[in-house]
N, C-alpha and C positions, 0 to 999 in steps of 0.2 A: 504494500500500500504506500502511496506517496503522492506528493504534489508534482504534477507534470505540466509543463507549459511549452507549447510549440505554436507560435503565431503563424496563421495561415496566410501565405502570400501567393497570389496566382502566378506571378512571374517566376516563381521558383520551380514550377513544373515545366519540364522540357517541351512537351507537346501542347499546343493550344487546346486541342480537344480534351485533354486531361484536365486542364484548368477549368473548362466549362463544366465538365462533369463534377469536379470537386466543389466548385462554387455552388452548384445546385444542391449537392449533399449538405453543405453547410447551411444553406438557407432552409432546407427541410429539417434541420436538426438531427440528421443521421450521421453516424461516424464514417469518416473516410479511413483508408488503410493507415493504421498507426505507424507503420514503418515509413510510409511516404512522409508523414509529418516529421518524424524523428530525423530521417536522413536528409531532409531538405536544408538543414542548417549545417554548414561545414564547421569542423572543429576549429578552424582558424578564426572563426567568429567568437572570440573568447576574451573574457575579462577575468579568467581564473588564474590566480597566482598562489604560490606557496611562500609563506613567510620564511625568510632566511635571516638569522641573527646578524646584526651588523650593517644591514642595509641603511644607508644614510640618505637624507634629503639632498637632491642634486642641485636644486635651484639656489642661486646666489642672491636672489632678490629678497628683501625683508619679508617676513611672514606677518601679515596683518592678523593679529590675534584677536578674534572676536570675544566678547564676554562669554563666560561659561567655563565648564570643566574641560581640561585638556589631559587626556589619559596617555600614559607612557607605555601603551600596549605594543608599540613598535618604535622605530627610530625616526619617525617623521619629525619629532621635535627634539632630536638629539643630534647635534653636530659633532660632538666628541665626548668620550667617556673613558674612564680607566678604573680598574679595581671594583667594578660593579658586575653583578650577576643578574640576568633576567630570570625571574621565577614566575611561573603561572600559579595563580592562587587557587588551588583546587577546593571546591566547595566540600564541606564536611557534613555528613549525616548527623541530624540532631535527634537524639532519642526522645526528646520532649514532644516532637511532632508525631502524631499518630499515623505514620505512614503504613500502607498507602492511604491517602486521603480520599481518593475515589477508587472504588473497588470494582472488580469484575463480577463477582458473584452477586453482591447486594445491589450495586448501582448500575450494572449492565454495561460497564465500559468494555469495549473490545478493540480499541485502537490506542496507539501511543500518541495520537494527535489531539490537541485541544486548543481552545482559546480562553484566556482569562482576562477580564477587564474589570477595572475598578471605577465606579461612578464617582466623578469628582465632587459633587455636592453632598453625597451621603457617605462616601467612603466604603460602601458595600461592594462586595465582590460577586461576580457571576462567572461560572465556568460553563462552556459548551464543549461537549465531547461526543465521540462516535459511540452510539448505543447499538447493541446487537438487535437483530430483528427477531420476530416471533418464532420463525422456524429455524433459527440459528444458521441461516445461510451465510457462508463465509465470504460471499462476494457482494453483500448488501449491508447497509446500516441505516440507522435513524440518527437524527440530531437530537441530543438531550441537553438539559441544562440544570444547574443547581446554584443556589445562592448561599452566601456566607457573610457574616459580619466581620470576620478577621482573616479570611483567606485560608484558614486552616481547618476549621470545623464547618461542615456543609449540611444544609438543611435537607433532610430526606423525607420522602422518596424523591428520586430524580424525576423531573418532568420530561417525558418523551414528547417532543413537539411534532406537529403535523409536517411531514416532508413537503418542501416546496415542489418537488418532483422526485422521481426515484434517485436514490443516493447509493453510489458504490462505496467510496471511501472519502474521508476528509471533513474536517471541521475547522474552518478558518474564518473567524468573525472579526470585523473591525467596526468601530464606532466613530462616525464623523462628528459626533457631538451635538448638543442641543441647538447650536446655532446653524446647523446645516440647512440650506435654503429649502430643500424638499424634505419636510419632516417625515413623510411616509417612507423615505429611503435613507433614514439616518444610519441604520445598521446595514452592513453588507456581509454576505455569507458566500464563501467559495468552497466548492467540492468537486470531486471527479466523477464523471459519468459520461457515457456515450463517446468515449475516446478523447476527453479533454476537460478543461476547466469550465464549470458552469457557475453562474452568479445569481443570487437572489438578494432582495432588499426587504427591510422591515422597519416599521416605526418604533418598535419596542424590543427587538431581538427575540421575539417569540413567534410571531406570525409572519411567515416569509412568502414573498411573491417573486417568481423568476423574472429576471430582466430580459432574457431572451429564451427562445425555445431550445436552441442547441448550444453547444460549447462555444465559448468566445475565443478559446485557444486550444489547439489540438496537440496532443503528445501521446506517447505510447506507454507511459508508466503512471500509476494511479496516485501519485502524491501531488497535491496542489496547496499553495499557501498565498494569502493576501497580506499586504502590508501598506499602511498609509505613510508614505515618505513625506513628512512635513517639512523637511529641509528643502526639498525640490518641488513641493506642492504637486504631488502626483500619486497614483496608485502603482504598486509594484506587485507582480505575481511571480512566485518562485515555483517552478515545475520540474518534474523529474522525467528523464528519458532513459531508455535502456538500449545501449548500442555498443558497437565495437569502436576501437580507436588504436592509433599507432603506438601510443604510450602504454597500453595494457593489453593483456590477453583475454580473449573471449568477450562476452557481453557483460557490461557493467552498468549499474545505475549511477547516473551523474545528474548534475543540477543545472538548470537554466533560469534565466530571469527575463522578464519583459516589463514594460511600463505603459500606463494608460492614463488619460485624463478623465475618462468616463466609465471605465470598467467594461466597455463593449468593444471599442476599437483599440487594438494593442500594437505596439511596435514589434518589429521582428526580434525575436529573443536571441540572447547570446549565452554562452556557457559561463558559469561563475564558480563551480566547484567540480574539478576533474582529478583523477588520479595521475600519478607520474611514476617513473621507474623506481623511485626511492620508497614508494609506499609498500608496506609489507603485504605478502600474500595476495588475496583477492579483495583488496580494499575497494569498497563501493561507498557511495554517498546517497543515502536514502532521501535526504532532504536538507534544506537549510531554512530555519525559521527562528522564532523567538527574538525578533528584532527589537533593539532598544537604541534610541538616539541619545548620545551623550556629547554635547557640544557639536563640533563639526563631524563627529565620528558616528557611524552606525555599526552596531555590534550584532552579529548573527551567530547562531548556534548550529553546528553541522552534526547531523546524525550519521556516524560512520558505522558501516556494517562489515563484519568479517564473517561471511557465511560459511567459510570452510573450517572455522574454529569450533572445536568441541569444548563446551564450558567445563564439563567434568569428564573424568576418565576412570571407569567407563561412563558414557553418557546415560542419563535417565530421563525418558525412555531410550532404548538403544538407538533410535533414529533421531534423537534430539541433536540439533545443530544450530550454529549461529551465535555470534556475540556482537553486541553493539555498544559503542561509547560515544561521548560528545566531545567535539573540538570547537575551539573558538574560530571565528572569522570576523573580518571587519572591512569597511570600505571608507575611503575619504571622499570619493566623488560619486558614489551611488552606482558605478558601472564596473569598476575593477575591485575584486574581492581578494583579500589575502587570507589564506587558510593556515592555521597553526598546526604543525605536526604533533606538538605536545598534546597529550590527552588532557582535557579540561575536567571531565567527570567520567569515572569508570563504574562498571557494575560492582555490586557488593561481592567481595571474594568469598564470603561465607556461604557454603552450600546450604540450600534450603531457603535462602533469603528471597523475598518476593521480587527483588531486582538483581538477582544473581547473574542473569544472562545478558540483559540489556539495561542501559541507563541513558535514555535519549531525552535531553532537555528540549522542550518544545515551546516554552513561553517564559518571558521575563516581565515582571510587573514591579515598577518602582514604588516602594511603600516607605515614605519617610527617608530614613537613613539606611534602609536595606533594599535589596533587590530580592523578590521572591522568584525562585526558579522552579517551575513545574515541569516534571519529567515523566515519561512513560517508562515503566519497568516491566521486564519479562523475567519469569522465574527460572525457566529451564532451557529455552531456546527460541529461535525465530518463529517457528510454526507450531509450537507445543501448546495445546490447551488454550487456544487464543480467546475463548469466551470467558475464562476465569483468571488466567494468569497474565493478562495484559492490563496493568493498573497504573494509576497516576499518583506520584508522590511529590513532595515539596522539600526544597532546600532554601536556605537563606544565606546571603553573603552581604557584607557591608557595601554600601554604594561605591561603585567605580573601582572596586578592588579585584580586578581580573588579573592584572600582571603587576609585579613589583620590580623595582630596581633596588638591589640589595647589596649592602656593604657590610663587611665584618670589622674586625678590630683595626685593620689597615684602612685608612680613609679612602673612599672612592669619590670620583668627581664626575659630574655631568654638566655639559655646557650646551645650551640651546643654540639653534641657528639665530641669525639676526632677526629680531622681532620689532614690530610696532605695537606696543602694549595698549595705549589709549585706555588705561585702567586706573581706577582709584584705589584698588585693593587687590592683594594676592593672598590666597590661602592655600595650604598644602593638605593633601590627603596622604598621610604618612604615619608610620609608627617609629618614633624615635625615643620610646620610653626606656630603652636599655642603652641609648647612646645619644647621638645628637645629629642635627641637620643645620647647616649654615647656608644661607642664600645671599649671594652678592649680585649686583647689577654691574655689567661691564659695557664698555662702548664697542663699536664695530671692530676695533682691533683687539678686543678682549682685554682691555685695560680697565682696572677698577675705576668707577665713577665716584668722586668724593661725595660723601653723604650716604653711599650705598655699599660701602666696603664691609668686610668681615668685622672690622672694628666699630662699625656704625650700626650693628644689629646684635640681637641676643640669640644664641643658638636655640633651636627648638628641641625640647627634651620630653615631648609628650606623644601620646597616641590619639589621633583624631582624624575626622573626615574634613574638617574645616579649620585647620590650625592657622591663625592669622600671622602674617609676616609684615613687620614694620622695620623702618630704618630711621636714621637721624633726620632725613629729609622726607617729605611726602612724595608718594609715588607719582602723583599728578605732575610733578616737576619734569618728568621724563616724557610726557605726552608729546607725540609728534617727532620723537627722536629715536633713531635705530639703536637698539640695545640687545644684549645677550644676558641670560640668567645663568649663573654658575651655582650648582648645588654641591655641597661637600657633605658626604654621609659617613658616619662612623657607627657601626652596630645599629643600623637603621634600615627601614624599608620605605621607599617613595613610590606611590602609586599614580599620583596625578597632582596637578596644581590647577587652581581656578582663578580667573580674573573677573573682577566686578567692574562694571562701567562707572565712569565718573558721575557724580550727582551734582 
């Protein structure tokens, strides 16, 4: 199951008659050959990249730093560093959370895909998930929802909603907010059926009406996802295709992306997550979802599948197979995505755990100073007892703490590229409770600026998400001037810094 997207373009068919036939099929809402859709996009049409440590920003022009958080997840804001280690901050399971929070047997969950939204005015949570159908058909599902006051404990029983149309797989819901001009279409729902992505709309997230009769994007694998890209003011669809490629053997599940202004007409998609020769075994990518915007960065979560791996030896049952974990991905421009090879979240190694085989994070929700991470867990394998052993759990991490730059007893240094701050305040997301962090402001030649040197400030020696940084002179004195920031860490971890606009 998965999000698949392949935008239909008539000119991509070699013969005009094939284009006419395909167009008729789209208008009639009938599926065209899935392989035609998948193979019509060349692999060269790709924004898929793999993060490699040490990649530096190449531009020499000053970076106009907008107000907001700036995560040190890659080297885009690092021009030079020494004695620092990049560490992925793996989420930890919390025994205080009654996981799984959505169950297979009681709640009817039968997919690892869900959407969780929090209403801004009330703070209440709602989760939509794929619910099994009455006859336990493995190729059909319903959309169900549950509500919660805290995002942890959910009000039962689950409400199984009326299907807007037959649903194969997928539950991807977005909320355009109370100010959306067409109140009847405030909520949008995407799912896979009839060979592609289908879209419905709703005034309340409960009663759904299809926007079109047929799929709006065609692809040959059954994973689809929707995301509201507020940075670029557009909708983004993430879809999965199943195909061969020069960099891998056999058929693999890989991920594509397309964009739209109206959810009906879509751009030609391009690849955003693909394997390469360094990926182990039969690495596949079931989907990328769980998007969260932080400053200029959009963070996604990749569901990595190793279908050839046996979780236990011997496996139980004997034909049990498949292991899945989550990796980080991110984009600076909305088109090119960097995938981290490092595992972000792994299945529970304890045999018998409900998430022993798969741990696929599918949703991120910002809740105060934390991010709630909702994930699908499988107990024994990819296709084992899917009606009871595919369930949903919850993790929590401090805000923006995905990746740290870490120094030990020997001080480490980090210097940013030349920046245009235009800020009245800087805060750090860091843990210096066992050491210290000193921040200096340098000029373009990396020379200390009087009033902003190490002697003009107090080292930070605390752990916090918004540790304020001050100097002898006000930061506003540097507005309009190109500067660099130099961080000196000792026994400390730096995750991000945030700039606040002048008032």
